[in-house]
N, C-alpha and C positions, 0 to 999 in steps of 0.2 A: 489596606490591600485592594479592596474593591475599587477605590478611586484611582489607584495606580493602573489597574487593568483598564478602567474606562478610559484613562488618559492615553494609555498605549494604543487602544483601539482607534480612538480619535486621530492619533498621529499616523497610524496606518492608512486610515481612510484618506486623510489629507495628502499623504504621499501618493497613494494610488490615483487620487484626482489630479494631482499635480502631473503625474506621469502620462495619464490620458490626454491632459491639455497639451503637453509637450508633443505627443504623438500626432494630435490634431494639427498642430502647427508645422509639423515637418512636411516639406514639399513631396508630394507623391512622385515617385521614380517612374519616368516614362519607359514603357515597354519598348525595347528596340524592335524595328521592323525584322520580319523574318528574312533569313538570308536564302539566296538562290540555292536550291538543292539539286545538284547534278544527278543524284539517284533517282529523284522524282522525274527529271527531264528524261532520263534513260528509259523509264517506264513508258513515257509518252512516245518515245521514239520507237520502242519495241511494239507498242499497241499498233502503230501504223504499219510497221514491217509485217506484223501478224495479219493485218487486213489483206496483205498482198500487194501487187503492183497497183498504184493508185492512178491509173491511166484515165484519161478524160471520158467520162460517161460510164465507167465501170462501177460495179457494186462496191468495191473497195474505195473508190473515189467518193462515193455518196456516204459510206460509213465514216470516212475520214472527216467530211464536212459536218456530219452530225456530231462526231467526237469533239471537233474544235468548237462548235457552237455550244455544246453541253458544258464543256470545260470553262469557257468564257462566262457563260451565265452563272455558273456555280461560284465563280470568283467575283461576281458582282459587276461585270462589265456590260455596257450597252452594245448588243449585237446587232449587226446589220449585214445583209447579203445584197451584193451589187450583182444583178443578173443581166446578161446581154447575149446576143447572138453573134457569132462569127463564123462565117462559111457554113452556115447551117447548123452549127454546134452550139449548145447553150453552155455559156462559161459563167462561172459563179466565183466572184471574190467574197471573202468573208472579212468583216471588220469588227473589232472591239474597241469601243471608245470610252474614255474616262476624262473628266474635266471639261472645261469650256472650249469646245472645239473651234468656236469663232475667233478665239484669241490666237489661233495657229498652233497646232499640236506638234509634237514630236512623233514622226511616223516611223514605226519599226516593222519591217516586213520580211516575209519568207514564202517561197512558193510550196504548195502542198501536193501538186501533181507530180507524177513520175514519167520518165521517158518510155514510150511504148516499144522501143527496140534497143537491143544491146549492141549498138553500132560500132563500139569500140572494143568489143569482146574479141579475144584473139581466136576463139573457136566458133562460137555460135552468135550470130549477129542480128537475129531477127526475133528475139524473145524479149518481153518487157523486163524491166529491171526492178528490183525491190526498192532501191533508193533509200538505203539506211542512212547515208550521209547526204546524198543529193535529193534533198526534199524532207526526210523525216527529222534530221538533226536541227535545222532551222526552225521547223514548226514546234519541235519539242522546247526549244529555248524560249520562243514566244509564249508558249502555254504556261511554263514555270514563271516567266515574268508576269504573266497575268495573276498568278496566285500571290506573288511576293511584293509587287509594287503597292506602296500604301494608297488607300483610297483618297487621302487628303494631300496627295502629292501636288506641289504647286504648279508643276508643268503639266498641261493637258497632253495626253498620249493617245495615239491610235495605233492599234495592232492591226496589221494587214496580212492576210493570208491569200497570196496570189494564185489564181487558177491559170492553167494552160501556159506555163513558162516553158515547159520541156518538149515542145513539139517542133522546135526550130529546125530548119533545114530538112524537114520531112514533108514530102508532097507539097512543097511551096509555102508551108507554113513559117511564119517568123518566130523568133523567141519573144518571151515577155508579153504575151497578148493580154493577160489580166492586168499586169503591172501598167502597161501602156493605157489600158482603159481607165484604170483608177487615177493615174497621174493626169490625164487629160480632163477628167470630170471634177477634179478639185476646185472648189470655189474659194477656199482659203489657202494662204501660203504657209506650209508647214515650216516650222523654224529649223528643222532638220529631218533628213531621211536616212535611216540606216537599214541596209538590206543584209540578211544573214543567209549565206549560201555555202553549204558544205563546210560547216564549222565544228563538226563532231569527230574528225579524224583522230584516232588514238595518238598519232604523231603530229600534234597540232603545230602548224607553221603558217601564220597569217602575216602577210607582208602588205606594205602600202600598195594600193591599187591605183593604176595610172589615170583612170577616168573619175576619180573620187575627189570631192571637195578637200583641198589641202588643209584648211583650217580645222574642219571637222575631223579629219584624219589625225591631226596633231592633238587634238583633245582626247580622242579615244585612246591613242597610244600613250599619252601622259597618265591617264587613269590605269591603264594596264601596267605601266612601269611602277606606279605608286603601289599597286596591289602585289608587285612581285612577279608578274607574268611576262617578263621580258623575254623568256625562252620560247613562248607561244606568239607574242606580238613582236614581230621583228621589224625595227624601225627603218626600213629601206625599201624601195620600190623593187618589184620583181615582175608582177603581171599587170597587163592592161585588158580589162574585160569588158565584153558586151554582156550585161546582166540586167537584173531588174531595176537597178539604180539609174540606167540611161534614160528612160522616159522622164524621170523627175529631173535630172540634170538638163535635159532638153528644154524644160519649162523654166530653167534658171534657178531651181532649188538647190540648196546645199545638201548634197546626197553622198553617201559613202557605202561602198560595197566591202563587207567583211567575208573574205573567201579564202579558203585554203585549197589552192589549185594544185598543190603538190600531192595529189591523190591518185594513185595508180589504178583504182577500181572505178573511176568515172566512166559512166555510161557502159558499164559492163555488168554481167550477172552476179559478180563478186561484191557489188555494192550492197552489202548486207549489214544488219545491225551488230554483228560481231566485229566489224571493222571500226566501229565509233566507240567513244568512251564517255562515261559520266563526268570524268575529270576535265576533259576538254570542253564539253558543253557547260560545266560549271564555270570555267574560267571566262568564257565569253559571256555568259549570263550575269556574273558578278561584275564584269566591267561595265556592261550596259546599266545594271542596277545602280552601281556607284555613280556613274556619270549622271544618271537621271536624279538621283536622290540627293547627292552632295556636291556635285560639281557643275550644276547649271545655275 
């Protein structure tokens, strides 16, 4: 009886060791990268709206810069500030870099300032706008991309937050001051430039834009179709825009403007965070994430 028990124990020990050996030989499952979360992006947008109008030189403008820098640092990006003077005003672009920038990054940008007057408002035209869509939505998508893009991504990326975009046609100022300065100062050629502007509208309708690179446009719309977002990314041209992609196009770079210009609250006091949606920002963010991670 004792010898049988001893043999049974030896058999159990052998089986346990064999199972441990098998477990050691099984390939470890790779943890999938985190998915873009529209609700987190919505919180980023709401934070900006809560700061108030982010007009050049204001306290809310400075708080937004600090918020962008802190979020990028927490996500492990190399943060830079490009400071210059224009017409006596200090302009500050913020960048987040990851990967070998000398190899030519994909540059994804959005402006973080807001317009100082509501010049398209049907009632009051001289108040600063909150910029829930026109400013906050693009920044929010960039910040969430900073959290979810894998650190070992093969493609180098630069996230660019442009200053002084929304002063155009006011007191002789042009649009896209920050974007123009950054584009002119680049010493390497980006492999692609994508500008996000007003991409949070709850009724999202992004059409092909007439001044954008056709090949890059097709790539992004193909990814959107693959993800089932054909209702939001409509594959035909509707608008031709002067926006932050123009300075990059002027330098010969492949640049694309993602913009939903069918937005009735543009440059009015009604452009608030309740007009945008987490779902819209998630669609845009997931298209960019998928394109960067799996389609390049």
